[in-house]
N, C-alpha and C positions, 0 to 999 in steps of 0.2 A: 722106190728111191732109197738109196742108202747114204749114209753120211761118211765123209772122208775123215781121216785122223785129224786133219786140220780143222774141219768143221766141229768135230767133237771137242777139240781143245779150245776153239773160239767160244763155244757155248759154255764150257766149264769156267772159262776166264771172265767172260763178259755177260753171260746170262741170256743171250738172245741169238737168233739166226734169222736171216731174210732169204727168201727164195723168189727173186724177181721173175715174173712171167710164168710161174709154175703152173698156174691154171688159166693162162691167157686164152686158150682155145675154148674154155668153158665159161669164161667170165660173163658173157651175155646170158647164157642159160642160168647160171647161178643167180644173177641179179633178178631174172624173171621169176625164179622160184622163191627168192627172198620176198619179192613184192607180193607174190601169190599167198604166201603165209600171212603176211600182214593184212591183206585184203580179207582173208577168211577170219581174221580176228578184229575186225572193226576199223583197221587202219592206224591204230595207235594203242596207247596204254590202256589196259583194262577194258578193251573193246570199245574205246572211244576214239574219235578221230585225233590224230596227232596235232597238238595245239601249237607247235613251234616255239613253245616257251619253256617246256621241261622235257627231259629225256623220256622217251617211250622205250620200254623194255619188255621183252617176252621171253620167259624161261619155263621149260626148255624150248629151244627154237628149232634147230634142224630136225628134231624129233617129230615135228608136225608135218613133214614133207618127205615122201619116199626118195626123191632125187637127192635132196640135201642129206638125208640120213645115210645114203650110200657113200657119201664122202668118207665115212669112217672105213670103208672097205678099200678105198683107193690106195694103191701102193705108195703114192707120193705123200700121203699122210701116215698110213700104217707103218711104212718102212722107217720114216723119220722118228715117229713116236716110239717104235720098238727099240730103235737104237739108243734112245735116251732113257726109256723107262722099263725096258724089258718086254718080251713078247706077250706077257700076260697082263699088260697094263689095263687099268680101268678107264672107260669113258665116264667122266663124272658129270657131264652136262654141257649145255650151250646156251648162249643168249643172243637174241637179235635186238638191234638197237637203232633208233633214230636219235642221234646225239644233238644236243643243243648247248652252245657255249663251251667254256673251258672245263677240263677235268683236272683237278688239282693232283699234286704229286702224292703217290701212295703205292703200296704193294698190295697184292691180293692175299694177304695173310702172312706177313714176314714171320718165319719161325713158328707159325701156328701148328703146323703138322710135321711129323717126322718123316712122312713119305713125300717124295718129290712130286710136285704138280706143275704142269705146263699148260700154256694157253696158245692156241693157234688163232690168229686174227685174219679176217678177210675184209678189206675196205672196198666198198663197191662204188666209190667215187674217187677221182684223183684227189689226193691230199698232200699238202706240203707242210713245212714247219709252221707256217702262218695260217694254214687253213685246216687244222685239226688232225694232222698226222700224229702217230705215236712218237713220243719222245721217251728215251730211256737213259738211265744213268748206269753205264757199264760198271760191273763189279759190285753193284749195290745189293746183290743177292747173296753174298757169301756170309753165311751165318758164323758168328764168332769173330769176324774180321772187324778191326777197330773202325775202319772207314764206313763199312756197311752198318754197323751197330750205331755209329754216330749219326748217320743219316736217318736211321729209324727213330732216334730220339727227337729229331726236329721235323720229321715228315710222317707222323702218324696220321691215319686217315681222319681222325676225329678233330684235328686241330689245323684248320686251314690257314690261320694267321701265324703259324709257327715260323715260317720262313722269314717273314718280315721282322719278327721279333728277334730271331737269332742271327740272321745274315744281312738284313737290311735291303733285301732285293725282292722283286716280284717273282712269282713262280716261273714265268716265261723266260727269266734271265738266268735260271740255274744252268750251269754248264752241263750239256747233255748231247746225245746224238739224236737227231731228228730222222726217223725212218720214213722218209717220203715214199708214197705208195701209189700204184696204179691198179685199177681193177684187174684181177688175175694174179696179182702178187700174193705171196703167203708170208706172213710174219709170225714168228714163234718166239715166246719168251717164258722163262720160269716165273712162277707166281710170286716169288720173293723179290723180284726185280722192281725197283722204283720206276714208275712210269707216269706219264701225264700227257695232256694234249691242250693246245691253245689255238684259238681262232676258229674260223670255219663258219659254215652256215647253221641253219636251225633244223636241218633234216639230214644229217650226215649218216649214211647207211654203213653199218658194220655189224658183223656177227662173229662170234668166237666159238671155238670148240675146245673143251677142257679135258685133260687127262691126268691121271695120277698113277703112281706105282700101285700094284696090287697090295692090299693089306694082308699081314700075316694073320693066321687063324686066332692067335691070342690077342689080337687088337680089334676084334669085331665090334666091341662096344664103341671104340673110337670111330670106327667106320660108320656105325649107326648115328653117331653124333654128327659126322660130316654129312651124311645123307640128309639129316634133319635141317641142314642149312637151306634146303629147297623149300621149306615151309613158308618162308617170307614171300615166296613167289606163288603161293597157293598151289603148289604141285603135289598131287596126291599119290604119285608114283615116281620112281627114280627117273623114268623115261616116258616119252610120249608113245602113243599107240603105233604110229607109222614106224618108228625106230624099232620097236619090238616085233611087230607083225612081219616086217620084211627082213629080219635078221637071219642070216645063215649061220652055220657053226662058227665060222671065223669071227664074225661080229659078236655073236653071243658070248664068246670067251671074254670080251671086254665089257659085257653087260651083266653077266650072271652074278657076280659078287654083290653088287649094289641092289640088284633086283631081289636077291635073297634076304636083303636087310632093309627093306623099305616099308614093312607092314605097319610101322608106327606113324606113317605120314598122314593118313586120312584123319585120325583124331587130332593130331597136332594142327592140321590145316583148318579143321572145324573151329578149334579154339582161336586160331589166328584171324579167321574171318570175323569173329565176334569182336576182336580188338582193333582190327585194321580197316580203314575205309577203302583201301585198294591194295593190290599186291605191290611189293617193293619195286622201285625204279632202279635199284643198284644192288 
């Protein structure tokens, strides 16, 4: 799959793209494999049954399953990501989730990295604006723009009450686009984009695949710092065994840089296990 000039312009302007029905034929199999991974990991967070009260998260996720790992090789994903990040992009990881409740407005690291990062999301249940679909604020990803920078001031991830303080509204009333989704749809957005979700049940199934531009050789220390963000999930390698074991040359191109810079993870994870009662849920 390739992107048209109009799609590229839309992404640059608004920070997201949607692909309705892109994986409709595979939706049932994808959902089955999603559930298979969770069953092999106790059914919920930290190998405990999902309690329907807090989000359960598993990182890395697609890496645990040969079929899901192969999504990286699919031209519907590889072609789109190559168009946005270059043919030598890095696969940076994935997360599987059972969501519970609302997710407040945030970005996945506004201006944190100089390399562009994007996220592809698969929702495995029908979701609407009032039942947990992704909401986005178009244009909120543009670094240096007054509008985007202003939103960052009142929507940092660490201050959930900021909206009420500054705007006098609840998060669900923020003007935004609700990206309602059906199983088999593909949603893509840049990490800097402000996004949230509201409503829905206590076991909303969703997984994401994350990619970034390849780091320059003189920025490898920054790469190692980025790889170290996996520590809070107790991940001792950049990728899971199935992802590495089944990788052909094409996929390995997107794994090799982070694999060559993950040797510090085991010791950092050992320290994290001493300080944390469970891996991170977000």
